[in-house]
ROPAMAR-248362 format. One record per residue: residue in one letter; x negated, y, z of N, C-alpha, C, O in turn. Coordinates in steps of 0.02 Angstrom, whole numbers, padded with zeros to 5 digits, always signed. Example, Ala and Ser with C-alpha at 12.3 -4.5 7.8 and 13.67 -1.06 7.14 Angstrom:
A-00660-00284+00390-00615-00225+00390-00660-00165+00390-00712-00166+00423 S-00642-00112+00354-00684-00053+00357-00645+00002+00394-00670+00057+00402 
END
This chain:
Q-05814+05653+04733-05735+05645+04754-05743+05583+04770-05769+05543+04731 V-05714+05562+04854-05701+05507+04869-05616+05483+04851-05564+05508+04873 Q-05623+05438+04813-05548+05403+04818-05533+05330+04860-05584+05300+04878 L-05486+05307+04874-05466+05246+04888-05390+05224+04867-05341+05252+04893 V-05384+05178+04823-05339+05153+04792-05299+05085+04835-05335+05043+04863 E-05262+05082+04836-05231+05005+04860-05189+04989+04809-05170+05032+04770 S-05174+04932+04805-05142+04888+04772-05120+04812+04797-05152+04783+04841 G-05068+04787+04768-05051+04718+04794-04990+04713+04833-04969+04657+04849 G-04955+04774+04853-04892+04777+04911-04839+04752+04884-04835+04764+04824 G-04786+04714+04914-04719+04690+04877-04660+04675+04897-04637+04723+04928 S-04626+04633+04894-04581+04618+04953-04572+04549+04925-04558+04527+04869 V-04593+04511+05010-04583+04435+05016-04532+04415+05077-04510+04450+05122 Q-04522+04354+05064-04483+04322+05115-04513+04311+05179-04569+04286+05176 A-04488+04325+05242-04533+04297+05308-04564+04237+05281-04538+04205+05235 G-04623+04220+05311-04687+04168+05300-04713+04171+05239-04741+04123+05212 D-04706+04222+05216-04750+04233+05121-04819+04265+05154-04835+04292+05206 S-04844+04248+05104-04920+04274+05124-04920+04349+05053-04884+04348+05003 L-04960+04391+05067-04982+04442+05014-05057+04458+05032-05086+04457+05086 S-05078+04471+04972-05151+04515+04988-05163+04581+04944-05153+04580+04884 L-05184+04634+04975-05191+04692+04983-05253+04700+04964-05296+04672+04998 S-05276+04740+04905-05350+04763+04889-05342+04828+04888-05289+04852+04868 C-05396+04869+04908-05433+04935+04929-05483+04931+04862-05531+04893+04862 T-05470+04967+04814-05551+05006+04775-05576+05063+04782-05550+05108+04748 I-05620+05076+04816-05672+05124+04860-05722+05157+04797-05774+05125+04790 S-05717+05205+04759-05762+05272+04728-05771+05344+04761-05742+05386+04795 G-05815+05334+04738-05865+05402+04770-05899+05385+04832-05941+05428+04822 L-05917+05359+04890-05926+05318+04952-05961+05257+04942-05947+05201+04923 T-06013+05288+04960-06084+05234+04962-06101+05205+05024-06130+05151+05019 F-06093+05225+05078-06078+05211+05137-06036+05235+05184-06031+05295+05197 S-05997+05180+05217-05955+05202+05275-05950+05159+05345-05931+05101+05341 S-05963+05180+05393-05980+05120+05447-05919+05083+05468-05927+05032+05501 S-05840+05108+05452-05798+05061+05453-05766+05054+05379-05786+05096+05339 L-05728+05017+05362-05671+04999+05321-05595+04981+05356-05593+04944+05405 G-05544+05005+05331-05500+04996+05400-05428+05005+05366-05420+05048+05322 W-05370+04955+05391-05316+04959+05354-05284+04971+05413-05305+04949+05467 F-05235+05006+05406-05167+05065+05446-05106+05041+05409-05100+05016+05353 R-05059+05058+05460-04986+05029+05416-04930+05088+05464-04939+05111+05520 Q-04892+05095+05432-04834+05153+05461-04769+05121+05426-04758+05119+05365 A-04733+05101+05470-04654+05079+05468-04617+05167+05475-04641+05218+05499 P-04561+05153+05449-04506+05212+05457-04492+05236+05536-04458+05201+05573 G-04519+05298+05558-04496+05331+05600-04558+05291+05663-04545+05298+05723 K-04607+05262+05647-04641+05262+05698-04724+05290+05678-04732+05311+05621 E-04779+05289+05721-04837+05319+05703-04871+05266+05668-04855+05207+05674 R-04919+05288+05629-04982+05242+05604-05017+05205+05628-05056+05242+05657 E-05032+05160+05636-05049+05112+05689-05107+05062+05654-05100+05037+05599 F-05163+05054+05695-05216+05007+05659-05207+04936+05641-05167+04907+05678 V-05231+04907+05602-05208+04819+05576-05277+04799+05578-05288+04750+05614 A-05334+04829+05543-05393+04767+05548-05432+04838+05530-05410+04895+05521 A-05506+04806+05530-05571+04860+05526-05621+04803+05507-05610+04747+05529 I-05678+04815+05466-05721+04797+05441-05779+04821+05437-05782+04863+05391 T-05847+04812+05474-05895+04836+05458-05938+04848+05382-05925+04807+05338 W-05975+04889+05370-05998+04892+05298-06040+04850+05280-06043+04820+05226 I-06086+04845+05342-06127+04789+05344-06132+04758+05380-06124+04787+05434 G-06149+04679+05385-06125+04638+05446-06083+04604+05437-06093+04545+05452 H-06009+04624+05407-05927+04586+05402-05919+04589+05491-05873+04552+05508 R-05939+04610+05525-05907+04621+05591-05838+04641+05589-05821+04682+05547 T-05804+04623+05622-05714+04618+05611-05670+04634+05671-05686+04606+05724 A-05626+04668+05672-05581+04688+05722-05521+04694+05701-05506+04717+05646 Y-05481+04673+05746-05390+04653+05728-05344+04683+05784-05350+04667+05844 A-05298+04725+05760-05216+04720+05804-05193+04652+05829-05180+04602+05796 D-05191+04661+05902-05161+04606+05896-05104+04567+05889-05096+04509+05909 S-05058+04607+05856-04987+04592+05814-05014+04555+05764-04984+04504+05748 V-05069+04569+05733-05092+04520+05676-05160+04466+05681-05192+04437+05637 K-05165+04466+05734-05216+04431+05739-05220+04348+05756-05213+04322+05811 G-05235+04306+05679-05234+04241+05666-05196+04239+05605-05209+04191+05570 R-05149+04282+05581-05113+04279+05537-05144+04339+05474-05121+04332+05417 F-05186+04387+05484-05212+04439+05443-05300+04402+05432-05328+04365+05472 T-05324+04423+05373-05379+04428+05375-05423+04490+05335-05415+04491+05274 I-05464+04536+05359-05494+04573+05303-05582+04560+05290-05631+04540+05322 S-05571+04577+05241-05640+04564+05212-05655+04624+05153-05607+04657+05133 R-05716+04635+05129-05763+04662+05086-05786+04638+05028-05785+04576+05027 D-05804+04661+04985-05854+04669+04931-05884+04712+04895-05860+04739+04845 N-05951+04723+04922-05978+04776+04914-05993+04794+04854-05998+04854+04840 A-06003+04746+04810-06028+04750+04743-05963+04784+04701-05969+04825+04655 K-05901+04757+04726-05843+04789+04691-05817+04830+04717-05761+04849+04700 N-05861+04863+04782-05816+04925+04808-05770+04894+04834-05738+04942+04856 T-05749+04859+04846-05671+04845+04855-05664+04815+04934-05715+04785+04952 V-05601+04818+04992-05584+04794+05038-05524+04766+05041-05478+04799+05018 Y-05508+04698+05069-05447+04665+05050-05413+04646+05133-05440+04655+05187 L-05368+04626+05123-05320+04620+05175-05281+04570+05161-05226+04587+05138 Q-05292+04496+05169-05240+04451+05170-05194+04429+05219-05206+04410+05277 M-05126+04433+05183-05071+04444+05242-05044+04363+05234-05016+04347+05182 N-05054+04309+05296-05009+04256+05286-04964+04256+05356-04980+04279+05411 S-04903+04225+05337-04861+04207+05387-04830+04286+05399-04835+04325+05447 L-04802+04290+05347-04781+04367+05376-04705+04367+05397-04657+04335+05376 K-04713+04418+05453-04651+04431+05487-04597+04500+05471-04623+04554+05457 P-04543+04495+05473-04504+04576+05443-04532+04640+05490-04516+04698+05474 E-04577+04625+05551-04600+04675+05574-04654+04687+05541-04676+04745+05543 D-04678+04650+05512-04738+04673+05455-04723+04731+05407-04762+04772+05384 T-04657+04725+05397-04628+04775+05338-04667+04844+05357-04658+04859+05416 A-04705+04886+05324-04730+04943+05326-04755+04979+05252-04742+04952+05198 V-04784+05031+05256-04833+05057+05191-04905+05045+05244-04916+05061+05302 Y-04943+05009+05194-05000+04997+05209-05050+05026+05191-05048+05024+05129 Y-05125+05069+05217-05152+05120+05203-05227+05091+05224-05249+05076+05279 C-05263+05089+05150-05327+05085+05175-05366+05145+05210-05333+05197+05220 A-05422+05144+05228-05453+05222+05248-05522+05192+05267-05539+05135+05282 A-05551+05246+05263-05651+05241+05297-05675+05316+05345-05668+05377+05348 D-05708+05259+05377-05735+05298+05429-05807+05290+05428-05841+05241+05440 P-05828+05364+05406-05905+05359+05408-05956+05346+05440-06012+05334+05418 D-05924+05350+05539-05960+05382+05570-05964+05329+05630-06012+05332+05668 T-05907+05275+05639-05894+05253+05720-05894+05154+05687-05856+05139+05641 L-05927+05115+05709-05919+05053+05682-05862+05020+05710-05853+05029+05771 L-05808+04971+05671-05733+04943+05694-05696+05006+05729-05672+04997+05785 S-05692+05067+05700-05651+05112+05727-05580+05088+05748-05556+05060+05699 M-05544+05088+05790-05473+05072+05793-05432+05141+05796-05371+05135+05795 D-05460+05207+05799-05436+05252+05808-05444+05289+05751-05497+05299+05722 R-05373+05315+05732-05341+05333+05639-05379+05394+05640-05412+05411+05591 T-05375+05435+05700-05416+05511+05688-05499+05499+05675-05533+05541+05704 G-05522+05469+05652-05606+05463+05644-05590+05450+05576-05630+05475+05536 Y-05543+05417+05551-05565+05391+05475-05529+05449+05432-05471+05471+05430 D-05596+05468+05394-05578+05550+05368-05539+05523+05288-05507+05562+05253 Y-05546+05470+05276-05531+05458+05191-05481+05403+05181-05492+05344+05194 W-05416+05433+05151-05360+05375+05154-05346+05364+05085-05363+05410+05048 G-05312+05300+05050-05282+05299+05010-05207+05325+05011-05185+05358+05058 Q-05175+05309+04961-05112+05337+04952-05048+05297+04975-04993+05318+04992 G-05076+05225+04971-05025+05184+05014-04990+05133+04981-04972+05146+04924 T-04975+05070+05007-04942+05041+04955-04872+05000+05007-04876+04991+05068 Q-04817+04983+04967-04766+04958+05036-04757+04884+05029-04730+04851+04985 V-04788+04868+05085-04751+04805+05087-04689+04765+05126-04696+04757+05187 T-04644+04746+05101-04572+04744+05128-04557+04652+05142-04564+04611+05097 V-04545+04640+05188-04536+04566+05224-04463+04559+05239-04442+04594+05285 S-04424+04523+05211-04370+04513+05221-04364+04440+05274-04408+04397+05272 S-04304+04434+05320-04286+04374+05355-04246+04314+05304-04228+04261+05329 
END
């Protein structure tokens, strides 16, 4: 049984930083590990992705230069370091695994999802 469990969300001020973690169990390999977010009334959108092998990364334009995705395969954990947070970053953040496609930005390809963690940024 595959499980993804996010942690690290919270409420911060604009300009602050937060680090999210996602611990994965029951999965020995996945082409992509990704972070998505969903704000109230909006569709779930791609944030960042990283390959299981090789540390290749991809980012949404809205977070490029502010967010960093990384992973530690020994700990089965993927991270999202978020700096210079803005109110528009407020959302529920989800980690996900796509077994088939490298650096996928398409949420429909991600088969496994965590339960989400809330990030709230106030101005």
